[in-house]
C-alpha positions as CSV (number, residue, x, y, z in Angstrom):
1,M,-46.5,31.6,-56.1
2,K,-43.6,32.3,-58.5
3,I,-41.7,35.5,-58.0
4,D,-40.2,37.1,-60.9
5,V,-37.5,39.2,-59.3
6,D,-36.7,41.2,-62.5
7,K,-40.4,42.4,-62.6
8,V,-40.4,43.0,-58.6
9,K,-37.4,44.9,-58.9
10,S,-38.6,46.9,-61.9
11,V,-42.0,48.0,-60.2
12,L,-40.1,49.1,-57.0
13,L,-37.6,50.9,-58.8
14,D,-39.8,52.4,-61.5
15,K,-40.3,56.1,-60.2
16,T,-43.4,56.6,-62.7
17,V,-45.1,54.4,-60.2
18,P,-45.8,56.5,-57.1
19,A,-44.6,55.2,-53.7
20,S,-47.5,56.3,-52.3
21,L,-49.6,54.2,-54.5
22,L,-47.5,51.0,-53.7
23,E,-47.9,51.9,-50.1
24,K,-51.5,52.2,-50.0
25,T,-52.5,49.2,-52.3
26,I,-49.7,46.5,-51.1
27,G,-48.7,47.9,-47.8
28,V,-44.9,48.4,-48.6
29,N,-43.5,51.2,-46.8
30,R,-42.8,54.4,-49.0
31,G,-39.8,55.2,-47.1
32,N,-38.4,52.0,-48.0
33,I,-39.2,52.2,-51.6
34,S,-37.8,55.9,-51.6
35,K,-34.5,54.6,-50.2
36,L,-34.3,51.7,-52.9
37,R,-35.0,54.3,-55.5
38,N,-32.1,56.6,-54.3
39,G,-29.5,53.9,-53.6
40,K,-29.7,53.8,-50.1
41,R,-31.0,50.4,-49.6
42,N,-30.1,47.3,-51.5
43,F,-32.8,45.3,-53.5
44,E,-31.1,42.4,-52.3
45,N,-32.0,42.9,-48.8
46,L,-35.8,42.9,-49.2
47,T,-38.0,40.4,-47.4
48,I,-39.5,37.7,-49.1
49,E,-42.7,39.1,-47.9
50,T,-42.1,42.4,-49.4
51,A,-41.3,40.6,-52.8
52,M,-44.6,38.4,-52.4
53,K,-46.6,41.6,-51.9
54,V,-45.2,43.1,-55.2
55,Q,-45.7,40.1,-57.3
56,K,-49.2,39.8,-56.0
57,W,-49.9,43.2,-57.1
58,I,-48.1,42.6,-60.6
59,D,-50.1,39.4,-61.3
60,E,-53.4,41.1,-60.2
61,N,-52.7,44.0,-62.6
62,Q,-51.7,41.9,-65.4
63,K,-54.9,40.0,-65.2
64,D,-56.8,43.2,-65.1
65,D,-55.0,44.1,-68.3
66,N,-55.9,40.8,-70.0
67,D,-59.5,41.4,-69.4
């Protein structure tokens, strides 16, 4: 899997994407997403596992959009 860091960051920081949706669909803690969005946590400190989960979600949604 290739991780597009810019896309992952964009999704996590995009306040139009509800943190609760990300938590429910990919298992990323909504509190951590809120901390990222509010500047209380650095994106650079995310785990590879979290980045992989977000990238998988991006890939699956792009595939759905292309159908």
